[in-house]
N, C-alpha and C positions, 0 to 999 in steps of 0.2 A: 649345238654344243658350244659352250663359252671357252674361248682360248685364253691363255694367261694374259695376253695383252688387253683383253676385254674386261678383266676384273676391275671392280671399282677402286678409286683412289682411297676412299674412306673405309677404315677397318676399325671402328671404335676410335681409340686413341692411336692413330697411325704412327706417330712418332715413337710412342712407347712400344708398340708392337715391333717396329723395325729394330729398335735398340735391343729389346729382349731377345729377339730372334738371333741377332748378330752375336750377342753375348753367349747364347747357348751354342752357337756354331764355333766359338773360340775353342771349346773343349773337344772338338772333333780333331782327328789326325791332321787335317789340313790347316788347323789353327786359323790365323787371320788371313789366309790366302784365298778367302771367298771373294766373290764378286757381288756387287749390289743387285745384279740380276738374280743371283742365287738366293740372296737374302729375301728379295721380294717374292720369289717362288715359294720359299719355305713359309713366309708370313701369309701367303694366300692373297697377295695384292698384285696390282699391275706392275710390270717391270719399271714403269716410270714413277711409281709412287714414292720410292725412297728419296728421289730428287726434290720432292716437295719440301723436305726438311734438311737434306744433306746434299750439298753441291757435288760431292764425290765421296769415294770410300774413305779417303784420308780424314775427312771431316767427321764421318761416322766413327772411325776408330779413335779419333781425338775425344769425342764425346764419351765413348765407352771408357777410355782411360781416366777421364775426369770423374766419371761415376765411380770407378774403382778407387780413386783417391778419397772420394767422399765416404765410401764404405769402409775404407781403411781408417779414416778419422773416427768414424762411429765405433769401429772395433777397438781402437786404442782407448777411446773414452770409456767404453764399457769395461775393458780390462783394468783400467785404473780404478774405476768406481767400484768394481767387484773385489778389490784387494783389501787386505787388512788395513787399519788406520795407519797413516804416515806416508810421507812422500816416497821413501825408498821401497816399501812393499808395493806401492802403487806403480812405481817404475818397473818392478819385476812383473807385475800383472800386465802392464802395457807391453813389455817386451814379449811375453808369452802370447799375448793377443796378436802381436805383429807376426810372429812365427806361424801361429794358427791360421791367420788370414792368408798368408802365402801358401800354406799347405792345402787349404780348402779351395783356393782360387788360383791354381798354378798358371793357367793360360792368361787370365786377366792380369795377374801380377807381372808376368813377363811382358805383356803388352804395355803396362803402365811405365815400366822402366826400360823398354826396348829402344834400340838405337834408331828405329824408324820414327819415333816421336820427336816432334820439334821441341828443342830445349826450353822454349818460352812457356810451354805447357806447365813445366814444373814450378814456374813463378806465378801462375795464376792463383787467384784467391781460393779456388776450389781445391787445387792441388796442395797449396801451402797449409791447408787446415790440419792435415795429419802432422806435419812438422811442427806447427804451432802448438799442438797438443803436447808434444815432447818438451818444447821450450817452456810452456806454461808450468809443467810439472817440475822441471828442473829449477825454475825460478821459485816455485813454492818450496822445494827442498832447501834451496839456499836460504830462503827467509826463515825456515824452521831450524836452520843450523845443522842439517843432517847431510847436505850436499856441499862439497867443497866450493868456496867462493872463487870460481874461475869464470872466464867469459862463457856465457851460457850457450851461445851458438856453437862454439867449439865443442862443448860437452854434448850438445844435441847432435852434432855431426859425428862424433865418436859413437854415440848410441845408434844412429841411423846406419853408419858404415858397418857396425858389427851385426846388427839385425838383418840388414840387406845381404851381407855376405853369408851369414848362417842360413838365411832363407834359400838363397840360390844354391848353396852347397847341398842343402837338404833336398831340394827339388830335383837336383841332378844326381842324387844318390851317392854323393861324394864324401859324406861324413862317415867314412869307413872306420869301424872300431880298430882295425889293424893299423890305421894311420893316425887317428886322433884319439884313440882310446874310447872306453865306454863313458857314456854320460857327457859327451863333448859339449852339448848345448848348456847343461847346467854349469860345467866348468867355465865355459866362456862367459856366462852371465856373472859368475863369481868374480872373474877377472875384471869385468866391466864395473861391478859394484866396488871393488877394491880401489879403482881409480876415481870413482865419483864420490863415495861416502866419506864423511868426515871421520867416522869411527867404523872402518870396514869390518873389524872383528865382530861388531854387534849385529851386522846384517848378513855377512857372507855365509855363515853357517846356516844352511837350510834356507838361504835367501830371505832372512828376516823372520 
């Protein structure tokens, strides 16, 4: 009988198998508190196999977080592209895509922005891609004359802060109607548009 330690290193694309297994384990009650040994067991490879690609668990979690940022960028781009014409409707589509990403990937989202991640991760090219999508759209809106001509990174920070806050409040079940009223997300997006749009009245009613 083959023991776990006798399992071969190679399991097709070993790196991908290890990552996919760990991402799936994030959604379990223990969250990221797994060990590399447990990841290897679930993946059906030897206990030493993960170390072929990741020196420790922190390196594996960092890679997973970066994959999360890449998926977030893809979601934001799709949300923008699927919106009606114009930068402001695209911004609304992007905002809703952000919220949906968090709702669909709660454990991954918490990992991406968790205190355990090195701050330098957020400045890497792979992580900056999502923020750059927001900046690019705001720059487009300024060029179209529909977004106020303000420092674009400040506007992007305001968008990110609001979406991140709403996402975490929603994940924690704290957007209580008794506290914030019904339709809190729509109301918050309206306030955001009022601060960004040159002609808020044109866009805020029904978000464009």
